[in-house]
SELUMSE-677451 format. One record per residue: residue number from 1; residue in three letters; x, y, z negated of N, C-alpha, C, O in turn. Coordinates in Angstrom, 2 decimals. Layout:
resi,resn,n.east,n.north,n.up,ca.east,ca.north,ca.up,c.east,c.north,c.up,o.east,o.north,o.up
NUM,Ala,X,Y,Z,X,Y,Z,X,Y,Z,X,Y,Z
...
# end
This chain:
resi,resn,n.east,n.north,n.up,ca.east,ca.north,ca.up,c.east,c.north,c.up,o.east,o.north,o.up
1,Met,-7.56,25.96,44.29,-6.25,24.47,44.00,-6.95,24.39,42.98,-7.74,25.11,42.36
2,Thr,-6.26,22.84,42.87,-7.40,21.86,42.05,-6.45,21.32,41.14,-5.65,20.51,41.63
3,Thr,-6.30,21.69,39.39,-5.13,20.85,38.74,-6.08,19.43,38.25,-7.31,19.35,38.24
4,Glu,-5.42,18.72,38.00,-5.62,17.71,37.03,-6.35,17.50,36.00,-6.44,18.43,35.20
5,Ala,-6.79,16.76,35.83,-6.43,16.22,34.07,-6.37,14.85,33.48,-6.57,13.83,34.15
6,Leu,-6.13,14.86,32.38,-6.01,12.85,32.28,-5.98,12.93,30.90,-5.27,13.46,30.05
7,Thr,-7.27,12.04,30.94,-7.92,11.39,29.99,-7.39,10.83,29.05,-6.41,10.34,29.61
8,Ile,-7.31,10.47,27.79,-6.55,9.57,27.00,-6.94,9.33,25.98,-7.75,10.24,25.77
9,Asp,-6.94,8.21,24.49,-7.37,8.15,23.57,-7.08,8.09,22.77,-6.23,7.23,22.56
10,Val,-7.64,9.12,21.41,-6.74,9.69,20.04,-7.99,9.07,19.26,-9.13,9.47,19.03
11,Asn,-7.13,7.68,18.91,-8.26,7.15,17.47,-9.41,7.15,17.47,-10.28,7.29,16.61
12,Gly,-9.35,6.91,18.82,-10.95,6.38,19.66,-11.61,7.29,19.47,-12.81,7.20,19.23
13,His,-10.86,8.60,19.55,-12.11,9.83,20.65,-11.46,10.24,22.06,-10.24,10.37,22.20
14,Ala,-12.63,10.46,23.35,-11.78,11.28,24.27,-11.13,12.40,24.45,-11.65,13.51,24.42
15,Leu,-9.62,12.10,24.71,-9.71,13.55,25.05,-8.51,14.17,26.22,-7.40,13.79,26.57
16,Leu,-9.61,15.59,26.70,-8.91,15.48,28.62,-7.86,16.55,28.50,-8.29,17.68,28.27
17,Leu,-6.58,16.40,28.63,-5.75,16.88,28.48,-5.12,17.82,29.85,-4.80,17.23,30.88
18,Ser,-5.05,18.68,29.79,-5.66,19.71,31.78,-4.77,20.55,32.35,-4.56,21.56,31.68
19,Ala,-3.72,20.40,34.17,-2.99,20.79,33.70,-3.27,22.13,33.67,-2.18,22.72,33.68
20,Asp,-4.20,22.94,33.65,-4.28,24.62,32.98,-4.16,24.74,31.76,-4.64,25.67,31.12
21,Arg,-3.45,23.74,31.27,-2.48,24.05,29.47,-4.03,24.21,29.18,-4.66,25.07,29.80
22,Ala,-4.69,23.35,28.21,-5.90,23.13,27.80,-6.16,22.11,27.01,-5.26,21.82,26.22
23,Ala,-7.60,21.18,26.96,-7.73,20.13,25.98,-9.99,20.60,25.78,-10.78,21.38,25.25
24,Phe,-9.90,19.43,26.66,-11.61,19.36,26.17,-11.92,17.73,25.74,-11.58,16.60,26.10
25,Asp,-12.80,18.37,24.73,-13.82,17.40,24.20,-15.17,15.90,24.86,-15.90,15.55,23.94
26,Pro,-15.33,15.44,25.71,-16.65,15.38,26.91,-17.70,15.34,25.50,-18.85,15.79,25.49
27,Leu,-17.08,14.79,24.49,-18.41,14.63,23.73,-19.40,15.68,23.14,-20.62,15.81,23.05
28,Leu,-17.95,16.55,22.67,-18.62,17.71,22.31,-18.78,18.76,22.82,-19.29,19.63,22.11
29,Lys,-18.37,19.19,24.48,-18.26,20.03,24.94,-17.76,21.33,24.60,-18.35,22.41,24.66
30,Thr,-16.42,21.04,24.18,-15.30,21.83,23.60,-14.72,21.68,24.59,-14.60,20.71,25.34
31,Leu,-14.10,23.29,24.61,-12.81,23.67,25.16,-11.98,23.91,24.78,-11.82,25.09,25.09
32,Phe,-10.51,23.31,23.75,-9.43,23.97,22.50,-8.31,24.95,24.09,-8.48,24.96,25.31
33,Ile,-7.50,25.45,23.38,-7.36,26.60,23.70,-5.89,26.94,22.71,-6.00,27.43,21.58
34,Ala,-4.75,26.67,23.24,-3.82,27.79,22.07,-3.15,29.05,23.00,-2.55,29.15,24.07
35,Asp,-3.57,29.86,22.03,-2.20,30.57,22.29,-2.20,31.51,23.36,-1.29,31.32,24.17
36,Ala,-2.97,32.47,23.61,-3.90,32.86,25.02,-2.73,34.27,24.88,-1.81,34.46,25.67
37,His,-3.00,35.02,23.85,-1.35,36.14,23.93,-1.72,36.81,25.09,-0.91,37.09,25.98
38,Phe,-3.57,37.23,25.14,-4.06,38.06,26.65,-3.24,39.52,26.25,-2.64,39.43,25.18
39,Gly,-3.11,40.83,26.93,-2.78,41.35,26.41,-1.12,42.34,26.01,-0.86,43.51,25.73
40,Lys,0.00,40.53,26.29,0.77,40.53,26.41,1.43,41.82,27.12,1.91,42.86,26.67
41,Asp,1.23,41.26,28.49,1.77,43.14,29.21,1.61,43.75,28.12,2.39,43.86,27.18
42,Ala,-0.09,44.41,28.36,0.22,45.63,28.05,0.65,46.15,26.47,0.55,47.31,26.08
43,Val,1.05,45.24,25.84,2.04,45.32,24.37,3.20,45.75,24.37,3.69,46.35,23.41
44,Phe,4.35,45.28,26.39,5.65,45.64,26.52,5.24,46.51,27.03,6.17,47.31,27.11
45,Arg,3.82,47.17,27.76,4.31,48.05,28.33,4.27,49.66,27.70,4.77,50.74,28.02
46,Ala,3.19,49.02,26.42,3.56,50.59,25.39,4.46,50.48,24.29,4.40,51.20,23.29
47,Arg,5.31,49.56,24.48,6.68,49.02,23.53,7.90,49.81,24.55,9.04,49.93,24.08
48,Gly,7.65,50.24,25.68,8.64,50.88,26.51,8.73,49.64,27.12,7.57,49.26,26.92
49,Ile,9.39,48.51,27.86,9.51,47.36,28.42,8.19,46.87,29.59,7.15,46.23,29.39
50,Pro,9.08,47.82,31.54,8.30,47.65,31.65,8.47,45.98,32.60,9.49,45.49,33.10
51,Val,6.67,45.32,32.57,7.01,43.69,33.09,5.31,45.11,34.09,4.67,46.16,33.97
52,Pro,5.50,44.16,34.76,4.30,44.20,36.05,3.07,43.52,35.36,3.06,42.44,34.77
53,Ile,2.21,44.23,35.52,0.55,44.36,34.95,-0.17,42.44,35.30,0.38,41.34,35.42
54,Gly,-1.40,42.85,35.34,-1.82,41.10,35.70,-1.89,39.86,35.60,-2.60,39.08,36.24
55,Thr,-0.57,39.49,34.11,-0.87,38.30,33.46,-2.47,37.81,33.14,-3.02,36.75,33.44
56,Thr,-3.03,39.04,32.37,-4.62,38.62,30.96,-4.99,38.73,32.66,-5.85,39.59,32.84
57,Gly,-4.81,38.47,33.15,-6.00,38.10,34.78,-5.23,36.98,35.47,-5.89,36.26,36.22
58,Glu,-4.65,36.86,35.41,-4.22,35.20,35.96,-4.68,33.79,34.54,-4.78,32.59,34.82
59,Ser,-4.87,34.35,33.18,-5.13,33.59,32.33,-6.64,34.13,32.21,-7.12,34.78,31.29
60,Leu,-6.96,33.90,32.82,-8.96,34.58,32.90,-9.07,33.77,34.00,-10.10,33.24,34.41
61,Ala,-7.92,33.71,34.48,-9.14,33.10,36.33,-8.28,31.51,35.73,-8.92,30.59,36.24
62,Arg,-7.44,31.09,35.12,-7.58,30.05,34.74,-8.52,28.83,33.75,-8.45,27.61,33.85
63,Leu,-9.14,29.42,33.06,-9.81,30.24,31.63,-11.09,29.53,32.92,-11.73,28.48,32.88
64,Asp,-11.08,30.39,33.74,-12.92,30.62,35.14,-12.57,29.20,35.14,-13.39,28.35,34.80
65,Ala,-11.09,28.83,35.60,-11.28,27.12,36.38,-11.62,26.13,35.33,-12.11,25.03,35.56
66,Leu,-11.29,26.63,34.06,-11.46,25.18,33.56,-13.46,24.68,33.28,-13.98,23.58,33.11
67,Val,-14.05,26.09,33.36,-14.78,26.47,32.61,-16.17,26.18,33.52,-17.32,26.01,33.12
68,Thr,-15.39,26.19,35.60,-16.28,25.19,36.15,-16.25,24.26,36.16,-17.32,23.72,36.43
69,Ala,-14.84,23.19,35.81,-14.42,22.26,35.90,-15.30,21.15,35.23,-16.01,20.22,35.61
70,His,-14.88,21.74,33.96,-15.81,21.02,32.77,-16.86,21.87,32.32,-16.67,22.30,31.18
71,Arg,-17.88,22.24,32.86,-19.04,23.60,32.56,-19.03,22.93,30.81,-19.60,21.84,30.74
72,Pro,-18.41,23.48,29.37,-18.47,23.84,28.35,-19.66,24.20,27.34,-20.87,24.35,27.54
73,Glu,-19.11,24.26,26.53,-20.16,24.85,25.78,-20.12,25.24,24.40,-21.01,25.46,23.58
74,Ser,-18.45,25.28,24.34,-18.19,26.47,22.91,-16.90,26.53,23.25,-16.73,25.45,22.70
75,Ile,-15.88,26.79,23.63,-14.33,27.57,23.61,-13.41,27.92,22.37,-13.17,29.05,21.94
76,Val,-12.95,26.68,21.88,-12.62,26.55,20.11,-10.58,27.93,20.45,-9.93,27.91,19.41
77,Phe,-10.19,28.42,21.07,-9.04,29.13,19.73,-8.61,28.99,19.17,-8.95,29.20,18.00
78,Leu,-7.16,28.35,19.62,-6.34,27.66,18.29,-5.50,28.59,17.79,-4.30,28.32,17.87
79,Gly,-5.87,29.77,17.22,-5.38,31.37,17.39,-4.30,31.54,18.25,-3.52,30.88,18.93
80,Asp,-4.57,32.77,17.90,-3.18,33.59,19.26,-3.79,34.31,19.78,-2.93,34.79,20.52
81,Leu,-5.36,35.22,20.17,-6.34,35.15,21.20,-5.31,36.52,21.68,-5.15,36.51,22.90
82,Leu,-4.66,37.56,21.06,-4.10,38.53,21.04,-3.41,38.22,20.24,-3.33,37.52,19.23
83,His,-2.36,39.51,21.43,-0.63,39.27,20.68,-0.10,40.22,20.57,1.13,40.22,20.67
84,Ala,-0.86,41.51,20.31,-0.96,42.20,19.44,-2.01,44.24,19.20,-2.97,44.45,19.94
85,Arg,-1.63,45.29,18.24,-2.55,46.14,18.57,-2.61,46.39,19.68,-3.69,46.39,20.27
86,Glu,-1.85,46.57,20.08,-1.85,47.43,21.85,-1.98,46.63,22.16,-0.84,46.26,22.41
87,Ser,-3.08,45.33,22.59,-3.90,44.06,23.33,-4.74,45.39,23.76,-4.95,45.60,24.95
88,His,-5.17,46.23,22.82,-7.00,46.50,22.71,-6.56,47.67,24.08,-7.43,48.51,23.85
89,Ala,-6.00,48.09,24.97,-5.90,49.05,25.56,-7.21,48.30,26.74,-7.55,47.15,27.01
90,Asp,-7.48,49.18,27.03,-8.22,49.31,28.42,-8.47,48.42,28.92,-9.34,47.59,28.65
91,Glu,-7.44,48.45,30.08,-7.54,47.40,31.51,-7.54,45.49,30.70,-8.10,44.46,31.07
92,Thr,-6.52,45.85,29.37,-6.46,43.85,28.67,-8.46,43.60,28.08,-9.32,42.76,28.37
93,Leu,-8.43,44.53,27.40,-10.17,44.66,26.84,-11.07,44.95,28.39,-12.19,44.44,28.45
94,Asp,-10.76,45.43,29.15,-11.82,46.24,30.79,-12.08,44.00,31.29,-13.05,43.35,31.68
95,Ala,-11.08,43.75,31.07,-10.51,41.97,32.00,-11.68,41.22,30.69,-12.78,40.71,30.92
96,Leu,-11.02,41.36,29.32,-11.68,40.07,28.38,-13.39,40.44,28.94,-14.19,39.51,29.04
97,Ala,-13.88,42.20,29.33,-14.94,41.93,28.15,-15.88,42.05,30.32,-16.96,42.49,30.71
98,Ala,-15.29,41.73,30.67,-15.33,40.92,32.50,-16.13,40.14,32.90,-17.17,40.20,33.54
99,Trp,-14.88,38.57,31.97,-14.65,37.91,31.63,-16.11,36.99,31.01,-16.63,35.91,31.27
100,Arg,-16.41,38.38,29.86,-17.10,37.59,28.74,-18.47,37.59,29.45,-19.24,36.64,29.29
101,Ala,-18.86,38.90,30.42,-20.08,39.37,31.28,-20.24,38.18,32.12,-21.37,38.09,32.60
102,Arg,-19.22,37.02,32.52,-20.11,36.20,33.18,-19.63,34.91,32.71,-18.97,34.16,33.42
103,His,-20.00,34.64,31.43,-20.76,33.31,30.21,-20.23,33.75,29.07,-19.20,33.60,28.42
104,Arg,-21.43,34.44,29.00,-22.36,34.57,27.90,-22.67,33.51,27.33,-22.49,33.44,26.11
105,Ala,-23.25,32.30,28.12,-23.63,31.69,27.47,-22.61,30.56,26.70,-23.04,29.54,26.15
106,Leu,-21.08,30.96,26.77,-20.34,30.70,25.46,-20.53,30.70,23.87,-20.92,31.70,23.26
107,Arg,-20.20,29.45,23.25,-19.87,30.16,21.92,-18.27,30.05,21.73,-17.70,28.96,21.62
108,Leu,-17.66,31.19,21.70,-16.36,31.16,21.18,-16.37,31.65,20.11,-16.90,32.64,19.59
109,Val,-15.45,30.51,19.66,-14.23,30.57,18.23,-12.95,30.50,17.58,-12.63,29.32,17.42
110,Leu,-12.28,31.14,17.24,-10.95,31.61,17.22,-10.56,30.98,15.37,-11.05,31.10,14.25
111,Val,-9.73,30.51,15.85,-8.96,29.87,14.61,-7.77,30.93,14.14,-6.64,30.94,14.63
112,Glu,-8.26,31.81,13.09,-6.92,32.87,13.36,-5.55,32.29,13.52,-5.27,31.09,13.51
113,Gly,-5.03,32.96,13.60,-3.72,33.05,14.31,-3.23,33.93,13.28,-3.93,34.66,12.58
114,Asn,-1.38,33.74,13.21,-1.18,35.29,12.63,-1.16,36.53,13.67,-1.89,37.52,13.67
115,His,-0.28,36.23,14.44,-0.92,37.33,15.66,-2.20,38.11,15.75,-2.30,39.32,15.95
116,Asp,-3.26,37.16,15.55,-4.77,37.67,15.50,-4.33,38.92,14.46,-4.70,40.09,14.60
117,Lys,-3.55,38.46,13.48,-4.09,38.48,12.11,-3.08,40.92,12.17,-3.12,41.84,11.36
118,His,-2.73,40.83,12.94,-2.11,41.62,13.54,-2.42,42.64,14.26,-2.33,43.87,14.14
119,Ala,-2.84,41.85,15.10,-3.78,42.46,16.69,-5.18,43.08,16.24,-5.64,43.92,17.01
120,Gly,-5.82,42.83,15.25,-7.04,42.80,15.29,-8.18,42.71,15.89,-8.20,43.31,16.97
121,Ala,-9.89,41.78,15.37,-10.26,41.72,15.64,-10.40,42.46,17.53,-9.93,43.49,18.01
122,Leu,-11.03,41.64,17.98,-12.14,42.27,19.29,-12.93,42.89,18.65,-12.92,42.90,17.42
123,Pro,-13.89,43.63,19.50,-14.84,44.19,19.55,-16.14,43.52,18.93,-15.67,42.40,18.76
124,Ala,-17.01,43.46,18.63,-18.84,42.47,18.17,-18.75,42.39,19.08,-18.22,41.29,19.21
125,Leu,-18.91,42.89,20.28,-19.50,42.64,21.77,-19.46,41.49,22.13,-20.51,40.89,22.32
126,Phe,-18.22,40.89,22.30,-17.51,40.05,23.15,-18.43,38.50,21.73,-18.58,37.33,22.08
127,Gly,-18.68,38.80,20.89,-19.40,37.14,20.34,-17.27,36.90,19.60,-16.20,37.50,19.46
128,Val,-17.48,36.50,19.53,-15.75,35.54,18.62,-16.11,35.47,17.37,-15.87,36.34,16.53
129,Glu,-16.88,34.11,17.10,-16.38,34.33,15.38,-14.74,33.03,15.08,-14.17,32.10,15.66
130,Val,-14.62,33.93,13.63,-13.34,33.59,14.07,-13.54,33.39,12.47,-14.22,34.00,11.65
131,Val,-12.68,32.31,12.38,-12.42,31.42,11.03,-11.09,30.59,10.99,-10.23,30.55,11.87
132,Lys,-11.10,29.79,9.51,-9.80,29.60,9.12,-9.34,28.66,9.02,-9.99,27.96,8.25
133,Glu,-8.13,27.99,9.58,-7.51,26.97,9.68,-7.88,26.04,8.06,-8.06,26.56,6.97
134,Pro,-7.90,25.13,8.26,-8.33,23.96,9.63,-9.88,23.41,9.23,-10.51,22.73,8.42
135,His,-10.02,24.51,10.84,-11.40,24.02,11.23,-12.40,23.19,11.71,-12.89,23.58,12.78
136,Val,-12.84,22.22,11.27,-13.71,21.16,11.27,-14.65,20.92,11.91,-15.77,21.38,11.68
137,Leu,-14.35,20.13,12.85,-15.30,19.79,13.84,-15.21,18.73,14.69,-14.44,18.66,15.65
138,Gly,-16.46,17.41,14.13,-15.95,16.59,14.78,-15.08,16.00,14.37,-14.62,16.15,13.24
139,Pro,-14.56,15.00,15.44,-13.15,13.96,14.76,-11.65,15.03,14.05,-10.67,14.69,13.38
140,Trp,-12.25,16.80,14.80,-10.64,17.51,14.87,-10.85,18.40,13.53,-11.89,18.70,12.94
141,Ala,-9.94,18.61,13.35,-9.33,19.69,12.61,-8.20,20.74,13.36,-7.07,20.59,13.84
142,Leu,-9.14,21.89,13.19,-8.48,22.64,14.65,-7.60,23.96,13.85,-7.67,24.40,12.70
143,Cys,-7.09,24.20,14.60,-5.65,24.51,13.40,-4.78,25.69,14.10,-5.12,25.79,15.28
144,His,-3.48,26.87,13.64,-2.64,27.63,14.50,-1.19,26.60,14.22,-0.16,26.21,14.78
145,His,-1.93,26.49,12.98,-0.51,25.99,12.95,0.41,24.58,12.76,-0.42,23.88,12.18
146,Pro,1.06,24.13,12.84,1.03,22.40,13.35,0.90,21.67,11.45,1.56,22.01,10.47
147,Gln,0.18,20.99,11.52,0.29,20.90,10.18,-0.89,19.24,10.08,-1.91,19.26,10.76
148,Thr,-0.67,18.32,9.45,-1.60,17.14,8.91,-2.46,17.54,8.21,-2.38,18.47,7.42
149,Val,-3.72,16.59,8.53,-4.94,17.43,7.34,-5.98,15.95,6.96,-6.65,15.37,7.82
150,Asp,-5.92,15.64,5.86,-6.88,14.65,5.26,-8.58,14.14,6.40,-9.69,14.68,6.39
151,Gly,-8.17,13.20,7.06,-9.85,12.25,7.30,-9.57,12.99,8.71,-10.27,12.28,9.43
152,Ala,-9.05,13.89,9.51,-9.55,14.37,10.48,-8.35,13.95,11.42,-7.48,13.15,11.08
153,Tyr,-8.44,14.75,12.97,-7.14,15.06,13.20,-6.63,15.89,14.19,-7.01,15.96,15.36
154,Ala,-5.58,16.65,13.55,-5.10,18.57,13.62,-4.17,18.15,15.08,-3.29,17.36,15.40
155,Leu,-5.36,19.71,15.97,-5.06,19.95,16.94,-4.29,21.85,16.64,-4.88,22.70,15.97
156,Ala,-3.23,22.02,17.18,-2.86,22.33,16.52,-2.07,23.27,18.31,-2.09,22.87,19.47
157,Gly,-1.32,24.91,17.56,-0.27,25.72,19.10,-0.05,26.28,18.16,-0.49,25.82,17.11
158,His,0.76,27.54,18.17,1.50,28.51,17.36,3.23,28.21,17.59,4.21,28.85,17.21
159,Glu,3.08,26.91,18.40,4.81,26.02,19.02,5.18,26.87,20.52,6.25,27.48,20.62
160,His,4.56,26.83,21.20,4.41,26.86,22.78,5.14,25.82,23.08,6.24,26.34,23.28
161,Pro,5.33,24.14,23.31,5.89,23.67,22.88,6.19,23.19,24.08,5.19,22.95,24.77
162,Val,7.82,22.84,24.84,8.20,22.40,26.36,8.80,21.71,25.84,9.11,21.60,24.66
163,Tyr,9.29,20.58,27.64,10.37,19.93,28.03,11.17,20.31,28.87,11.15,21.01,29.88
164,Arg,12.06,19.58,28.15,13.33,20.07,29.59,13.46,18.92,30.17,13.76,17.98,29.44
165,Leu,13.28,18.67,31.56,14.16,18.16,32.51,15.03,18.07,32.85,15.60,19.16,32.80
166,Ala,15.70,17.25,33.29,17.22,18.04,34.28,18.54,16.25,35.67,18.50,15.02,35.70
167,Thr,18.91,16.74,36.01,19.47,16.22,36.60,20.87,16.95,35.94,21.10,17.62,34.94
168,Arg,21.74,16.38,37.19,23.24,16.83,36.96,23.61,17.52,37.90,24.70,17.39,38.46
169,Val,22.71,18.39,38.21,23.30,19.67,38.52,22.06,20.63,38.44,22.24,21.67,39.08
170,Asp,20.87,20.53,37.81,20.08,21.53,37.33,18.94,20.74,36.09,18.93,19.60,35.62
171,Ser,17.90,22.18,35.82,17.20,21.31,34.89,15.67,22.49,34.59,15.91,23.69,34.72
172,Val,14.59,22.19,34.31,13.47,22.61,34.55,12.67,22.28,32.58,12.71,21.32,31.81
173,Arg,11.93,23.94,32.50,11.48,23.22,31.12,9.87,23.72,31.30,9.46,24.86,31.51
174,Leu,9.19,22.60,31.17,8.02,22.48,31.60,6.90,22.27,30.73,6.79,21.11,30.32
175,Pro,5.73,23.41,30.20,5.04,23.41,28.87,4.37,21.40,29.04,4.20,20.63,30.00
176,Cys,4.18,21.28,27.34,3.46,19.89,27.15,2.93,19.62,26.35,2.86,20.46,25.45
177,Phe,2.54,18.91,26.25,1.08,18.97,24.53,2.56,17.79,23.50,3.58,17.35,24.03
178,Arg,2.32,17.66,22.61,2.89,16.35,21.20,2.09,15.63,20.27,2.01,15.78,19.05
179,Ile,1.26,14.49,21.31,0.50,14.12,20.75,0.72,12.36,19.60,0.75,11.14,19.76
180,Gly,0.81,13.36,18.56,1.35,12.23,17.79,0.33,10.91,16.96,-0.75,10.69,17.50
181,Pro,0.62,10.22,15.91,-0.80,9.04,14.80,-1.56,10.66,14.59,-2.59,10.96,15.21
182,Asn,-0.97,11.47,13.77,-2.58,12.19,12.98,-2.68,13.69,13.53,-3.44,14.48,12.97
183,Ala,-1.77,14.14,14.82,-1.72,15.40,15.03,-0.59,15.93,15.96,0.61,15.66,15.98
184,Gly,-1.42,16.83,16.77,-1.38,16.68,18.86,-1.16,18.95,18.50,-1.77,19.67,17.71
185,Val,0.11,19.36,19.68,0.39,20.59,18.60,-0.24,20.56,21.34,-0.01,19.59,22.05
186,Leu,-0.71,21.50,21.68,-1.31,22.12,22.85,0.07,23.48,23.52,0.97,24.26,23.22
187,Pro,-0.58,23.01,24.38,1.34,24.29,25.31,-0.26,25.90,25.02,-1.49,25.96,24.97
188,Ala,1.35,27.18,24.91,0.44,28.25,25.22,-0.15,28.13,26.37,0.39,27.61,27.35
189,Phe,-1.69,28.76,26.34,-2.12,28.63,27.28,-2.17,30.01,28.39,-2.86,30.18,29.40
190,Gly,-1.17,30.86,27.75,-1.12,32.39,28.19,0.29,32.13,29.40,1.22,31.34,29.58
191,Ala,-0.37,33.54,30.11,0.89,33.12,31.13,2.27,33.83,31.20,3.01,33.59,32.16
192,Phe,2.70,34.80,30.08,3.65,35.18,29.67,3.86,34.87,28.48,3.99,35.77,27.65
193,Thr,3.93,33.69,28.16,4.96,33.07,27.11,5.44,32.04,27.08,5.12,30.93,27.51
194,Gly,6.85,32.72,26.15,8.16,31.61,25.96,7.32,30.36,25.44,6.15,30.00,25.29
195,Gly,8.93,29.80,25.21,8.33,27.74,24.70,9.37,27.80,23.53,10.13,28.71,23.21
196,Phe,9.19,26.60,23.01,9.76,25.83,21.72,10.43,24.61,22.74,9.93,23.90,23.62
197,Glu,11.79,24.73,22.18,11.95,23.40,23.90,12.08,21.75,23.07,13.21,21.31,22.86
198,Val,10.78,20.91,22.63,11.00,19.98,21.43,12.05,18.21,22.07,11.92,17.08,21.59
199,Asn,12.54,18.44,22.70,13.04,17.99,23.07,13.94,16.83,22.09,13.98,15.62,22.31
200,Gly,14.61,17.55,20.97,15.01,16.71,20.23,14.01,16.49,18.76,14.57,15.80,17.91
201,Glu,12.80,16.93,18.44,11.93,17.33,18.26,11.23,15.58,17.74,11.12,15.05,16.64
202,Val,11.03,15.32,18.56,10.13,14.03,19.18,10.05,12.80,18.62,10.50,11.91,19.35
203,Arg,9.66,12.47,17.65,9.76,11.17,17.30,9.14,10.31,17.43,9.46,9.51,18.31
204,Arg,8.06,10.08,16.69,7.06,8.71,16.92,5.69,10.38,17.90,4.57,10.70,17.50
205,Glu,6.28,10.86,18.86,4.64,11.01,19.56,4.98,11.09,20.79,6.13,11.20,21.23
206,Ala,3.65,11.01,21.61,3.61,10.94,23.14,4.17,11.99,23.23,4.13,12.84,22.34
207,Val,4.81,12.13,24.34,4.52,13.58,25.47,4.05,13.32,26.60,4.35,12.34,27.29
208,Tyr,2.75,14.77,27.07,2.57,14.97,28.32,2.88,16.06,28.51,2.89,16.70,27.46
209,Val,3.21,16.72,29.53,4.23,16.90,30.39,3.29,17.69,30.93,2.20,17.14,30.82
210,Ile,3.18,19.25,31.72,2.59,19.44,32.85,3.85,20.53,34.13,4.48,21.57,33.99
211,Ala,3.72,19.75,35.03,3.95,19.83,36.44,3.05,20.22,37.33,2.15,19.45,37.67
212,Gly,3.15,21.37,37.81,2.38,22.21,38.88,1.17,22.17,38.43,0.75,22.86,37.50
213,Glu,-0.07,20.55,39.70,-0.93,20.66,39.22,-1.64,18.85,38.63,-2.67,18.17,38.70
214,Arg,-0.50,18.82,38.18,-0.97,17.00,36.98,-0.23,17.77,36.06,0.43,18.81,35.99
215,Val,-0.84,16.25,35.01,-0.35,15.93,33.60,0.27,14.01,34.40,-0.10,13.23,35.28
216,Phe,1.63,14.15,33.05,1.73,12.85,33.51,3.01,12.44,31.67,3.98,13.06,31.22
217,Pro,2.45,11.47,31.30,3.19,10.80,30.22,4.99,11.21,30.83,5.59,11.41,31.88
218,Leu,5.21,11.15,29.47,7.04,11.46,29.70,6.79,9.88,28.67,7.48,8.99,29.16
219,Ser,6.03,9.40,27.47,6.53,8.38,26.74,4.71,7.93,26.94,3.96,8.43,27.78
220,Asp,4.28,6.77,25.80,3.14,5.93,25.94,3.13,6.19,24.53,2.06,5.96,23.98
221,Arg,4.27,6.70,23.64,3.85,5.61,21.99,3.74,6.85,21.56,4.31,7.90,21.85
222,Pro,2.62,6.44,20.58,2.43,5.78,19.74,1.11,4.33,19.95,-0.12,4.31,19.84
223,Arg,2.17,3.22,20.31,0.49,3.52,21.67,-1.15,2.24,20.86,-2.15,1.66,21.29
224,Ser,-0.32,2.49,19.30,-1.84,2.00,18.55,-2.42,3.05,18.21,-3.33,3.12,17.39
225,Thr,-1.67,4.41,19.14,-2.89,5.97,18.53,-3.04,6.36,19.44,-3.69,7.40,19.50
226,Ile,-2.54,5.76,20.65,-2.74,6.95,21.93,-3.35,6.09,23.66,-2.81,4.98,23.59
227,Ala,-3.74,6.12,24.31,-3.39,5.14,24.75,-4.31,6.50,26.10,-5.11,7.36,25.72
228,Ala,-3.71,6.21,28.18,-4.58,6.97,29.07,-5.18,6.75,29.63,-5.99,5.97,29.13
229,Ser,-5.43,7.09,31.01,-6.79,6.34,31.57,-6.66,7.53,33.08,-7.49,7.48,33.98
# end
């Protein structure tokens, strides 16, 4: 199944927002992914909560699809690559090792998030560079925690934004991108993550909601900063 990407202009720089819950800079050939939380299912099982196996595999399948679609040279994870110490379970590390073997040429960079500090680093054989926030790359200041950074546009994760759409009889919470004048927040990439409802938080931001295989704007403000094509 093919998902769509919506190209927006952020302060003169193209950024593709993917329905696979990631963003792509075509000039830098870099994917940005927030809050993968790989191994969260293993953490729950280790702590006695019987959740099914397979969420890490589902997330890695979407990551494969993104690599196939965009042919990036690098991936920057905007924090919380792993969920907790128990994410180092064999089932999770084996799945990650198999994925890495398929994409050995990719440069992988992790902007350290709060969960990463507790989970611990992946073994060196995975070849993941760990950096502190803000990590400046081209026009972007890459962060885990949402913030503003002088002289760059900040892209972050951490809050797992979702937007509630409602009718008189029903409602649905959908992952979304928050794109403001100076900073944006990506949706959580992980398949087994909760979400922070941002309906009451949105002010001078454009919101792009993911519904199935599509990304569509709920708002086109602020027009001076954001344009979709």
